[in-house]
C-alpha positions, 0 to 999 in steps of 0.5 A: 364177170360183171353182174348182169344188169338187165333181165327180160322174162316173157313166158318160158324165154329169159334174155340175160344181158351182161354189161360186159357183153359185145351187145352192150356196145353202141354198134350192137344189132337191133333185135326183138322177140316176135312170132314168125309165120313160114308157109310154102306150097306142098309139091310146088315144083310138080305142080309147076311142071304139070301146069305152069300158068294155072299154078302161078294164077292160083298162087297169086290168089293164094297170096291175096288171101294170105295178105288179107287175113294176115293184115286183119290179124295185125301181121305183116309180110316181110318175105317170100320167094317163089311159093314161100310166104314169111310173116310176123306177128306181135302175138302168138295167138294172132299168128295161129288164128290167122293160120287157122283162117288161112287154111280153112279158106284155102281148103274150102276154096273150090275155085282158083286155089283148089289145087294148091295145099300150103304147109305152115310153121309158126315159131316164137324167136329172137330175130335181127331187124335189117330194115323191113327184113327179119333175120336169124334163128327165129326165122330159120326155125319157123321155116323148118317146122313148116317142113314138118307140117302136112299139106294143109296143116299147121305146126307149132314150136313149143314156145308158141303152143305154150302161148296159145294153149288156152286162148285158141279154140282148137286142139293140139297134138304133140308130135315130140322132139323133132331133128331138123336140118341145120338146127343143132338141137332137137325142137318140140313140135305140136300139130294143130288138129284142125279136123279134131280127129286125133288122140288129145294132148289135154282133154277138155271140153271146149266152150264158145269161140274166143272173143275178138280183141280188136275191130276187123275189116268186114270181109276178114271179119266174116271169114274168121267168124265163119271159120270159128263157128265151124271149129266150134262145131267140130271141136265142141266134143271129141268125136265118138268112135264109130258105133260108141254110145255115150251116156251121163247118169245124173245123180238121182234127186231125193225129194226128202231132206233125210240124210239116209235117203240122200245117201241111198240116192247117191249109192243107187246112182253109183250102182246104175253106173256100174251095171251099165259099164259092163257094156263095151259099147257104152261110154259112161261119163264119170259121176264125178263130172256129172255131179257138177250138173246135179241141180241142172238136170233140166238143161239137157242140151247144155249137159250133153254138149259140155259132157260129150253125152248122146243120152242123159238118164235122170230120175227122183227118189222119195221115201214115203212111210215103208215104201219107196217111189222112184221115177226115171227118164232116159232122154236124147241129148240132141233133140230132148225126146224122152226115149223111156220113162218108168215109175216104181212104187215098191217096199223100201226093202226092194231098193236094190231090185229097183235099181237093177230093174232100172239098169236093165230097162235103160240098157234095153232102151238104148239098144233099141234106140241104137239098134245095138244087139250088144246092149242087152239086159241079160248082162245086168241080170248077171249081177242080180246077186247084189239085189239080195242085199239088205238095205241096212247093210247097203247103208253101212256099206255107203257109210264106209265108201264115204269114210274111205274118201275122207283121208283122216284117221278118224274116218278110216276108223269109222269106215272099218266099223261101218264096213264090219257091221255091213258084213255082220248083217250080210256075210255074203255082201262082196262089196263090203269085204272089198271096201274094207280091204281097201280101208285096211291098207289106208291104215298103214298111214297111221302107223298100223303094223304093215304085215298084219294089215296086208294079211287082213287085206288079202283075206278080205279081197280074196273073200270078195272076189270068191263071192262076186267074181265079175264085180269091179270092187272086189277085183280092184281090191285084190289088184290093189293088194297085189300092187302094194306087195309089188306083184305087178303081174298078179295086179295086172291079171286082176284088172284085166278080169275086171275089165273083161266083165266091166269094160267101161268102168272108170274106176277099173280103168284108172287103177288099170292105167296105174298098174299097167304103167308099172307091169310093162304096158305104159302105152296101153296105160296112157291110152286108158288114162286118155279114156279116163279124162275123156269121161272124167273131164272134172277128174278129182285130185285122186284120179289124177294122181292114180293116172299120172304114172301112166303118162310118165312111163309112156314118155308122154312127159307133156301130158304127165306135167299137165295132169299133175299140175291140175291137182292142188299142191297139197294133193300131190303124192310123193310120185307126183312130186318126183315125176313133175320135175323129171318131166319138166327136165326131160322136156328141156324146161330147166327153170320150171324143173328147178322150181319143182325140184325145190318143192320135192326136196322141201317135202322129201329132203332124204329122198333117193333112187335107192330109197324108193327101190327099197320102198317097193319101187320095182320094174318089170322092164329094165327100160323103165328102171333106167327112165327113173334113174335117168330122171334122178340124174336129170334133177340132180337128186341123189341116186344113193341113200344116206347112211342114216337112211341105210341104217334104218333098213334091215336088208337094204337093196343097193344099186351097183353104182352105190354099193361100192361107196 
């Protein structure tokens, strides 16, 4: 075979022409890569039978709409018989924008085309040029995709989705692999959510309508701008569920340059969020995402719009001698009205009491504003025990929390010391035991004796739960202990208890998403992961690495790829580096999977399925175990551990297909 003499690459499509191919001959057909839009009328035969003349008249008007919009988006109609229309575009973005404009015009038209509903399918593919006509699979696949769309809807192939996902201001929903007539291989299909009412494939907060890149005719320009403005209003934020409140708690602003006061302000902010997360009817935007607006608390509407919050809480904290002055306001985002405000001037030792009172009063104000009987201060009063903690112990606890976020040996040593000092000052401080338990586990990365660490971790976590059974931090600590022991059912039980007491706590939700994925509830895990990303659109790498398993085991491979890819390469865990090539392979993206596989083996050259099974990767469901094994096969990574790896195991667990080797 002669070597290839020409390679053309565009997006995920690569065409390789070999000098020995028949295509190299002088009589070869003329081909090109293009975007095809196919459309037809849903229920056309029924409409013709009921009212032939009226249907034909409506169809003529609809064809004029198609022609006008397609021309404005630099496309051309090249085919169509009866009720069908087939057009080509030089750009996938132009094709999708044209389809959106067409469906919007037809949907809002109550006149001549009111009885017609078109289905539209769009595909990128290789076509044969035959005069003014285009032939081939690129056209055929577009027609098959169109048949999968609902009346008034738009469906896309994966190739089109990859080209437009960050360029067209709408939300897309994966419909998975679909088998269609006369096409050998399944096609991955995406739906354009024109109404916004769907589970989002990628959670993102959309900004502004995309700028046009060309001049348009006056009528078409007005049409597209109007459609754009409508979509902006619809998709700017994901609609909240009926009766669901949403609140962004801004970091309390320290009016002092003192580092201790800054730390106290951040800690009290987190505690306010924790207290308010006890209400199932309240969505609390994650503090990580809100922190991006720390110095912009005055631009209420912009913050609310960007984060999808209906209410905003902001405040200040200022120490003076032995006293603490705190002020806070609850603001309605749509109109900027201050619904509630309060000031406290109390001894510094009352800091946690002020925080608890603040949360109580915010809950009551929200309950009054929304006439919500579920929003009552009594729920927060159940957690009042924490208000008895001394400020000195609380500051040491906050230092330990900060240390755990710094993944270094020195930080872990410092964090353990700080948590232990907090416990010495307040032996009833449940959260100090909880944070010490989690830091203890992290010392295993420094070579600490695993069994001793796990015994100490269990002791601290159980003590924390005994002291504060309804607190999220103690339950998460104990769940993390069980999870790392491979006791997924026990971990799940702890997190379900935590969710019962703290249904809107994002920390509990992300840990639950991880644990439920392994304990046999991947679909529920993925739903929790969706909510985490909705409430934390600027999620950290740590959050992304925690929830990735939910999408993988729920077989939502596009979402798994998206979440893992958002994290910097240096922050990706072993599981992330493994699940990325597997997900890409399951999606049929072999070139991308190959590159991800190379990166996996660069970091873990001895990785195998057996090695992971001996490192605590156990499964509650056989179907999940098979998914992992199939993933290893899909990316051509060994199932069986090497002889060197087996020699390091005391009692190695073997796969059946490996034990005979």
